[in-house]
N, C-alpha and C positions, 0 to 999 in steps of 0.2 A: 855447586854448579855455577858456572859463570853467568852473569846477567845478560839479557839481550842487548844487542848494540842498537842504539837509536838510529832511525833512518836519517841519512845525511840530506841536508837541504841546501840547495844552491839557487839563488834567485837571479832572474834577469832584472835589468834596470826597470823595465816596465812593471814587473810584478812587485818589486820593492816599492815603487812609487804608488802603485794601487793600494798596497797594504798600509803604507804610511798615511795615505789619504783617508783611509777608514778610521785611523786613530785620531786624525785632526777634525773630522767632520762632527758637527754637533748633532746631526740627525742620523745617528747610527745606534742600533741596539747594542746594549752592553755585551751580549754574547758574541756579536760579530766583531766588536773591538778586541775582545779577549782572544778570539781565534787569530785575528791578524797579528796581535802582539806575540802569540805563541810562535807563529811561523817566523816573524822577524827575529826573535831571540834565538830560535833554532838555527836560523841561517847565520847568526853571529857566533855559533859554536857553543851556546849555552846548553847544559845538560837538561834532560827532562825534569830531574828532581829540583834543580835550581830554578827552572822556570815555574814549576808548581809552587815552590816556596815564595817566589817573588809575586806571583799573581794570586796566591791564596786559593789554589784549586788543587785537584788531585793529580798525581803523576799519570794515572790512567787517562785522564782527560787530555793531558798534554800529548801523550803518545798517540791517542786516537786522532786528534786533529793534525798532528805532525804527519802521521801515516796517510791520512786522507789527502792532504795537500801534495805529498810526494807522489800519490797515485793519480790524482785528477787535477793538480794545480789549483788555481783559484776556484774552479767549479766544485772542488772537494770541500770547500768551506761553507757551502750552502746547505741548508737544512733539507733532509730528505722529505718527500711528501708524507704527510701523516694520514692515518686512516680516519674515517668519519665523514661528516657532511662537508661539502666544499665551503670555502670561505665566502662570506657575503659582503665583506668590506674590502675594497680594492686597495692596492698599494697607493694609488693616488689619494684616496680618502685618508689613509693612515698618515701620509705626508702632509695633508692639509691640516689634520688635527695637531700634529707635532709642530708644524710651522706656526699655527695660530697660538699654541701654548707658549712657544718661545718668543714670539715677536709681537703679540698683541695683548690687550687687556680687555676684560668685559666692561661695558659701560657702567660707570659709577662705582667700580670695585677695584681693589688693588691686585687681585689675583683670580685665576680661574678655579672653580670647583668642578667636580665631575658632572654635576647636574647642569651647571651653566654652560659648560663646553658641549655636553650632549645636546642641549637645546639649540645651541648655535650651529652645531655640525649635523644635526638631524640623525643622531645615533642614540643608542641606549647608554645610560651612565656606566653600566658594566663594561660595555665595549670601550668607552673612553678610559676606564680604569685599566683595562688590559693593555691598551696602547701605551699609556703612561708607564705601566710596569715594565713593558718590553724595552722602553727607551730610558728607563731610570729617571723619570720626570716626577717631581713632587711639588706642584705649585703651592700647596697649602703650607709648606715649610719655609722658614726663613731663618738664617743664621747671621750672626754679627762678626765683624772683623775690624781690625785697625792695624795699619802698618806704621811702624815706628819711623819718625822723621829725624831721629837723632843723627847728626853728622858723623858721630863716632860709633855708629851702630855695629859695623863689622868688627872693629877693634874690641869693643866691649863684649860682643858675643864670643869672640875667640878667647878673650881673657877669662871670662867666667866659665865657659864650657871646659877650658883647659884645667881650671881648678877642680871641676867635677870629675873629669876623666883621668887626670894625672896630677893629683895634689902634690905640693912640694913636700920634701921630707921634713920630719919633725915640725909639722905644722897642723893646725886645726882650721877647717873651713866651716864657717857659720853663716847660715842664711838668716837674716834678721829683718823683721818688719812688725807692724802692729795691725791688729784687726780692731778697728775703732767702732764706737757706738753700737756695741752689742746690746740688744734690748732684753731686759728681764720681762718676759711676757707670761701671763697666766690666763687660762681660758675662763670664760664667764660661767661655764657650767662644768660639772664633773666629767671626766673622761669615760667613755664607754670602751672597755678593754676588748682586745682581740678574743674571739671565740670561734668554734667551728661554724663555718658558713657565714661569718661576719667579720669584716676588717675592723681594725681599731677606728674609733670615731671620736672627733673632738669638734667643738663649736668653731665656726668660722671667725667669730669675733673674740677679742681678748682685752685684757687690762694691762696697761703699761706700769711697770714698777721701777723705772729708771734704767740707766745704761752704764756699761763699763767698757773699758778698752783693754784688750789683751796684747801685751808685748811678748814676742816669742823669738827665740834663736834656735834654729835647727842645726844640730851637728850632722853634717852631710854624711860622714863615714859611719858614725854609730847609729844615727837615726833617733837620737834622744832629743828632748825638747827642754830648754830653759824658758819658763814662762812666768809672767807676772801681770796681774790685773791691776790697773790703776784707773781712777775716776775720769781722767782726761788724757789727751794724747798730744800734748805740746812738746816742745824741745826739752823743757824741764823734766817731764816724765821720761822721755827717751834717754836723757842723760842719766837719770837715776837707774833706769833699766840697764844701761851699759855697766854701771857699777855692780849690779847683780850678776851680770854675765861674767865680769872679770873675777868675781869671787868664786865662780863655779867652773873655771877652766884652769888647766895647768899653767904655772907661772913660767916654765922654761920652754914653752913652744911659741912659734910664730902664730898669730891669730889672723886669719884672712876673713874679713867681714863682707858679705855680699848684701847690698841693700839698695833701695830705690832712691829716686831723686827728690823725695818729699822735702819741703822746706824745713821741717823739724829735724831733718838729718844733716842739715848743712849750716846751722847757726854757728856763731863764733864759739859759744861754749862747747858745742860738740866737736868742732874742728880743733879747739884747744885740747880737749880731752884726748883725742887721737894723737895729737902732736906730742903730748907728754909720754906717749907709750910707743916707742920706735918699733916694737915687735908686733904692733897691730897695724894691719894694712886694709884699706877700704877699697872695695871694688863696686862701683856704681853700675846698676843695670841700665840698659838703654831706656829712654823714655818710651812709654806705652808698650812695655815688654815685660809685664809682671810675670808672664809664664816662665821666664828664665830663673826666677827666684823660687827655689824649691819649698820654702816655708809657706808659700801660697797654696801648695798642694795640701799641706797639713791643715791650713785654715779651712779648706774645702771639706776635708774629712771631719774636722771638728763640727762644722755646720751640719753635715749630713747625719753624723752619729749622735750628736748631743743637743745642739742648739735648736735646730728647726722643729723638732718634735718635743722638746722639753717644755715643762711648765715651771716657772720660777716666780715666787711671790715677792722676791726682793733681789737687789743686786748681790747681797751676801749669798743667797741661795745659788744664783747664777755663777758667781765666782767660785763657789765650792764645787759646783758641778764641773766647771772647766778645769779646776785643779785636779779633781778626781780623774777626769779623762786623761790629762797629761801624765799623772802618776801611773795610770794603767798602761799607757803607751810606753813610758820609760821602763816599766817592769818587763816588758817584752818588746823591745824596739825593733822596728823593721825599716831599715833605710830605703829610701826611694832609689831605684836603679836608673841612672841616667844613661841612655844608650846612643843618642844622636851626637855625632861629632859636629864641630862648628861648620865644616864643609857641607855636611848633610843638611843642616838648618838653612844655611845661606843658599844652597841649591834649591831647596824646597820653596823658599821665599822668591827666588828668581823665577821659578816656574809659575808660581802664583801670579807674579807681576806680569809675566808675558801673557798668561791666559786672560788676565783682567784687561790688559791693553787690547788684545785681539777681540774680545767681546765688545769693548767700547767702540772699536773701529767698525765692527759689524753693525752695531746699533746706530751708527751715524754720528 
């Protein structure tokens, strides 16, 4: 049986402007923004299934709000009255809380808590929490970011992403870097193991037993790792690691090496090493853009799966544990799947920059 045909949406200029305004406004509930985006995409001819996949919602939700808009226009995007006791918090009070959260700070503190905002606004903490939830506000959270200022950022992103998505024929792409100063730590008291009703426990303090540095090369296509632990992470050790890598890769292929701009990667001895091997090609990542080097993802897994919760009484024990982890991964390799094109990445960064500039202008 043929599927139902989606309701056709045609917008007036005023309706399109009103919906676009909802997406731009900072003081709009996430649900209202999604409804506006559903209608705008529908008016552009996007199917219900495609809209659902793009926004991370169900097709039924898309069809519902598409139909309501077709029947009642902008009024159809409003929530229907709900049963129960009438609201005791006015829209003006909600707007006051949202504005205060976004534009002010409590005296002597860096961010609002639900209790401090409740005291300032004369509301219950649970009411403040519901308002914040409705507007997707999380004052207690903070994340970090750093934009690369590399003048060749665009060119380097296109170059490296091109290697990931469309590697040259008869070539091997390796992501190379080092995880330096990995500490061999042992807890001061025995571990209390996991058991029913109790999580694993360990002491908060520890004993240090030295450090090691892991040099690693990730085969992007195969997902295998060439790794070597060395006591230091100078250019001398990096040069020795390149010899190890060369011994473990085919001689008749071009080797494309993705690595960062660390000083140990650019010394004369390292440059001479590559110069003597015309089939080896170096691709430097942009500065402050370690996320584009896939071996960093492997380092993250190594930390989560082995190092963070491990107990090692010597650097030899630590290095043995790292080697065992690499051997287990190589026995069942799982390549990382790179999906973003260079255009996707650059467009995302451009949107972030525009949002950042807009917020800075609003804040004066």
